[in-house]
MISEVEX-631832 format. One record per residue (C-alpha): residue number from 1; residue in three letters; chain; x, y, z. Coordinates in nm, 3 decimals. Layout:
BEGIN
ATOM    k    r  c        x        y        z
ATOM  NUM  ALA  A        X        Y        Z
...
This chain:
BEGIN
ATOM    k    r  c        x        y        z
ATOM    1  MET  A   -0.633    1.734    1.239
ATOM    2  GLY  A   -0.826    2.059    1.243
ATOM    3  GLN  A   -0.731    2.361    1.035
ATOM    4  ASP  A   -0.608    2.554    1.343
ATOM    5  GLU  A   -0.387    2.265    1.452
ATOM    6  PHE  A   -0.257    2.226    1.097
ATOM    7  GLN  A   -0.166    2.597    1.082
ATOM    8  THR  A    0.009    2.566    1.420
ATOM    9  LEU  A    0.206    2.271    1.288
ATOM   10  LEU  A    0.307    2.467    0.978
ATOM   11  SER  A    0.406    2.767    1.190
ATOM   12  PHE  A    0.612    2.542    1.415
ATOM   13  PHE  A    0.808    2.398    1.125
ATOM   14  LYS  A    0.850    2.738    0.963
ATOM   15  ALA  A    0.979    2.881    1.289
ATOM   16  LEU  A    1.230    2.602    1.342
ATOM   17  ALA  A    1.336    2.596    0.979
ATOM   18  ASN  A    1.527    2.915    1.054
ATOM   19  GLU  A    1.875    2.835    1.186
ATOM   20  SER  A    1.888    3.137    1.418
ATOM   21  ARG  A    1.556    3.051    1.584
ATOM   22  PHE  A    1.665    2.693    1.624
ATOM   23  LYS  A    1.986    2.808    1.795
ATOM   24  LEU  A    1.788    3.052    2.010
ATOM   25  LEU  A    1.578    2.767    2.145
ATOM   26  GLY  A    1.894    2.568    2.219
ATOM   27  ILE  A    2.047    2.854    2.414
ATOM   28  LEU  A    1.722    2.927    2.600
ATOM   29  ALA  A    1.685    2.560    2.692
ATOM   30  ASN  A    2.006    2.596    2.895
ATOM   31  ARG  A    1.954    2.939    3.055
ATOM   32  GLU  A    1.767    3.268    3.057
ATOM   33  CYS  A    1.909    3.539    2.837
ATOM   34  SER  A    1.838    3.897    2.744
ATOM   35  VAL  A    1.807    4.014    2.385
ATOM   36  GLU  A    2.154    4.173    2.417
ATOM   37  GLU  A    2.310    3.846    2.533
ATOM   38  LEU  A    2.140    3.647    2.260
ATOM   39  ALA  A    2.250    3.898    1.996
ATOM   40  ALA  A    2.611    3.866    2.114
ATOM   41  LEU  A    2.599    3.486    2.131
ATOM   42  LEU  A    2.453    3.453    1.782
ATOM   43  ALA  A    2.633    3.749    1.622
ATOM   44  LEU  A    2.298    3.903    1.523
ATOM   45  ARG  A    2.156    4.250    1.563
ATOM   46  GLU  A    1.919    4.301    1.857
ATOM   47  PRO  A    1.614    4.386    1.638
ATOM   48  THR  A    1.670    4.059    1.448
ATOM   49  VAL  A    1.683    3.863    1.775
ATOM   50  SER  A    1.366    4.039    1.895
ATOM   51  HIS  A    1.192    3.944    1.571
ATOM   52  HIS  A    1.292    3.578    1.612
ATOM   53  LEU  A    1.184    3.576    1.976
ATOM   54  ALA  A    0.843    3.719    1.880
ATOM   55  LYS  A    0.792    3.431    1.634
ATOM   56  LEU  A    0.883    3.177    1.902
ATOM   57  LYS  A    0.659    3.350    2.157
ATOM   58  GLU  A    0.362    3.323    1.917
ATOM   59  LEU  A    0.402    2.946    1.935
ATOM   60  ASN  A    0.434    2.958    2.315
ATOM   61  LEU  A    0.783    2.810    2.292
ATOM   62  VAL  A    0.950    3.103    2.468
ATOM   63  GLN  A    0.856    3.290    2.784
ATOM   64  MET  A    0.964    3.638    2.884
ATOM   65  ARG  A    0.992    3.794    3.226
ATOM   66  ALA  A    1.088    4.147    3.316
ATOM   67  GLU  A    1.373    4.221    3.552
ATOM   68  GLY  A    1.383    4.597    3.586
ATOM   69  ASN  A    1.428    4.737    3.235
ATOM   70  THR  A    1.563    4.407    3.102
ATOM   71  HIS  A    1.352    4.136    2.948
ATOM   72  LEU  A    1.480    3.785    3.008
ATOM   73  TYR  A    1.376    3.500    2.782
ATOM   74  ARG  A    1.374    3.126    2.843
ATOM   75  LEU  A    1.239    2.813    2.682
ATOM   76  ASN  A    0.882    2.732    2.782
ATOM   77  PRO  A    0.896    2.356    2.849
ATOM   78  GLU  A    0.520    2.342    2.915
ATOM   79  GLY  A    0.451    2.497    2.575
ATOM   80  LEU  A    0.683    2.247    2.410
ATOM   81  GLN  A    0.517    1.956    2.593
ATOM   82  ALA  A    0.169    2.084    2.501
ATOM   83  MET  A    0.276    2.107    2.136
ATOM   84  ASN  A    0.410    1.753    2.153
ATOM   85  LYS  A    0.094    1.621    2.317
ATOM   86  ASN  A   -0.161    1.810    2.108
ATOM   87  ILE  A    0.002    1.839    1.768
ATOM   88  PHE  A    0.268    1.568    1.743
ATOM   89  SER  A    0.065    1.274    1.870
ATOM   90  THR  A    0.064    0.969    1.645
ATOM   91  GLU  A   -0.308    1.010    1.580
ATOM   92  LYS  A   -0.272    1.378    1.481
ATOM   93  MET  A    0.021    1.310    1.252
ATOM   94  ALA  A   -0.162    1.018    1.090
ATOM   95  SER  A   -0.464    1.242    1.030
ATOM   96  LEU  A   -0.252    1.462    0.801
ATOM   97  VAL  A   -0.300    1.213    0.519
ATOM   98  GLU  A   -0.671    1.150    0.567
ATOM   99  THR  A   -0.753    1.396    0.291
ATOM  100  ALA  A   -0.550    1.193    0.044
ATOM  101  GLY  A   -0.766    0.888    0.110
ATOM  102  PRO  A   -0.640    0.539    0.172
ATOM  103  ASP  A   -0.669    0.437   -0.193
ATOM  104  ALA  A   -0.512    0.745   -0.356
ATOM  105  TRP  A   -0.212    0.547   -0.477
ATOM  106  GLU  A   -0.434    0.269   -0.616
ATOM  107  GLN  A   -0.641    0.529   -0.802
ATOM  108  LYS  A   -0.324    0.674   -0.951
ATOM  109  VAL  A   -0.212    0.329   -1.068
ATOM  110  LEU  A   -0.553    0.265   -1.224
ATOM  111  GLY  A   -0.538    0.604   -1.394
ATOM  112  ASN  A   -0.195    0.524   -1.538
ATOM  113  TYR  A   -0.280    0.176   -1.668
ATOM  114  LEU  A   -0.643    0.206   -1.773
ATOM  115  ASP  A   -0.782    0.381   -2.077
ATOM  116  GLY  A   -1.149    0.387   -1.983
ATOM  117  GLN  A   -1.224    0.020   -1.918
ATOM  118  ARG  A   -0.932   -0.108   -2.129
ATOM  119  LEU  A   -0.602   -0.209   -1.973
ATOM  120  LYS  A   -0.317   -0.043   -2.167
ATOM  121  GLU  A   -0.060   -0.294   -2.044
ATOM  122  ILE  A   -0.001   -0.537   -1.760
ATOM  123  PRO  A    0.229   -0.369   -1.507
ATOM  124  ALA  A    0.569   -0.531   -1.453
ATOM  125  SER  A    0.572   -0.426   -1.086
ATOM  126  HIS  A    0.397   -0.687   -0.872
ATOM  127  LYS  A    0.248   -0.422   -0.644
ATOM  128  LYS  A    0.097   -0.230   -0.937
ATOM  129  ARG  A   -0.013   -0.551   -1.109
ATOM  130  LEU  A   -0.200   -0.650   -0.793
ATOM  131  VAL  A   -0.392   -0.319   -0.801
ATOM  132  ILE  A   -0.493   -0.390   -1.162
ATOM  133  LEU  A   -0.585   -0.751   -1.082
ATOM  134  LYS  A   -0.805   -0.646   -0.790
ATOM  135  TRP  A   -0.982   -0.398   -1.016
ATOM  136  LEU  A   -1.023   -0.661   -1.287
ATOM  137  VAL  A   -1.151   -0.928   -1.050
ATOM  138  SER  A   -1.415   -0.681   -0.933
ATOM  139  GLN  A   -1.569   -0.725   -1.280
ATOM  140  PHE  A   -1.677   -1.071   -1.163
ATOM  141  ASP  A   -1.970   -1.114   -0.925
ATOM  142  GLU  A   -1.909   -1.270   -0.584
ATOM  143  GLY  A   -2.066   -1.610   -0.528
ATOM  144  VAL  A   -2.098   -1.681   -0.900
ATOM  145  GLN  A   -1.918   -1.969   -1.069
ATOM  146  TYR  A   -1.783   -1.899   -1.417
ATOM  147  PRO  A   -1.677   -2.150   -1.680
ATOM  148  GLU  A   -1.329   -2.080   -1.818
ATOM  149  ALA  A   -1.469   -1.956   -2.151
ATOM  150  ARG  A   -1.680   -1.693   -1.970
ATOM  151  VAL  A   -1.378   -1.584   -1.761
ATOM  152  ASN  A   -1.177   -1.540   -2.083
ATOM  153  GLU  A   -1.458   -1.339   -2.240
ATOM  154  ILE  A   -1.487   -1.100   -1.944
ATOM  155  ILE  A   -1.110   -1.049   -1.926
ATOM  156  GLN  A   -1.089   -0.988   -2.305
ATOM  157  ARG  A   -1.320   -0.688   -2.266
ATOM  158  HIS  A   -1.033   -0.526   -2.080
ATOM  159  HIS  A   -0.715   -0.684   -2.224
ATOM  160  PRO  A   -0.637   -0.936   -2.500
ATOM  161  ASP  A   -0.400   -1.152   -2.288
ATOM  162  PHE  A   -0.672   -1.335   -2.096
ATOM  163  ALA  A   -0.453   -1.641   -2.026
ATOM  164  THR  A   -0.189   -1.442   -1.833
ATOM  165  LEU  A   -0.447   -1.246   -1.636
ATOM  166  ARG  A   -0.650   -1.558   -1.557
ATOM  167  ARG  A   -0.333   -1.727   -1.427
ATOM  168  GLU  A   -0.249   -1.416   -1.221
ATOM  169  PHE  A   -0.593   -1.436   -1.057
ATOM  170  ILE  A   -0.513   -1.787   -0.936
ATOM  171  ILE  A   -0.151   -1.716   -0.838
ATOM  172  ASN  A   -0.257   -1.411   -0.633
ATOM  173  LYS  A   -0.552   -1.600   -0.478
ATOM  174  LEU  A   -0.808   -1.356   -0.614
ATOM  175  MET  A   -0.996   -1.641   -0.782
ATOM  176  ALA  A   -1.012   -2.014   -0.725
ATOM  177  ARG  A   -1.047   -2.284   -0.990
ATOM  178  GLU  A   -1.170   -2.640   -0.996
ATOM  179  ASN  A   -1.252   -2.853   -1.300
ATOM  180  GLY  A   -1.249   -2.552   -1.536
ATOM  181  VAL  A   -1.485   -2.348   -1.314
ATOM  182  TYR  A   -1.369   -2.019   -1.157
ATOM  183  TRP  A   -1.505   -1.805   -0.873
ATOM  184  ARG  A   -1.396   -1.494   -0.686
ATOM  185  VAL  A   -1.216   -1.546   -0.358
ATOM  186  VAL  A   -1.191   -1.179   -0.264
C-alpha cells in the first residue's frame, strides 16, 4: 500500500471514528439534507455540521448540490465503492503488514530467548519452542550426517540440555535419526 493510500485509509478511519460524522453518513445514505436539517436531526450547531461535512467531502464520501441558496448533501455511493475497491481490497489490507516482515514474531521470540548464541531457557510454549528449534537446527549443515556425540556437542554450545533438544528435533521432524546418526530434514 502506497503512502497516499495509507493516509487516505487513516483519514477514513479518523473521519468515521467521530460519532456525528458516522450518523451524518447514515442520514445521507437515506436522503438528501441541508446543513440546517442535519443540524436539527443531530442536535448540533450548523457550523459544526458544516465542519463534519467538509471532512467527509475531502474523502469523496459526500456530494453537495446547490438548489437556489441551499446546499443539499447526500452520500456519494461511487466514492464509497471506489474506497472499498481501491483501499479495502484484501491485497491492500494485507500489504499493511509488509513492513513488519513475515518473521517479525520469530525474531522477537529469538530476541527473548537468546543471549547472543546461548539459549537462556527452553520455551514452554510449543509455538515458541518450535521457533527456537528451527533456529538451533540451522546450526547443522544440510546433507551432512552427524554422529550423536557431534549433535550433542553442537547443541551444548547453545544450551546444556542437549538430550531434550535432540529429542525435540526428532519429535518435531526437524532431524531424522537412524543407528545413532542424525541429519537435518528441514
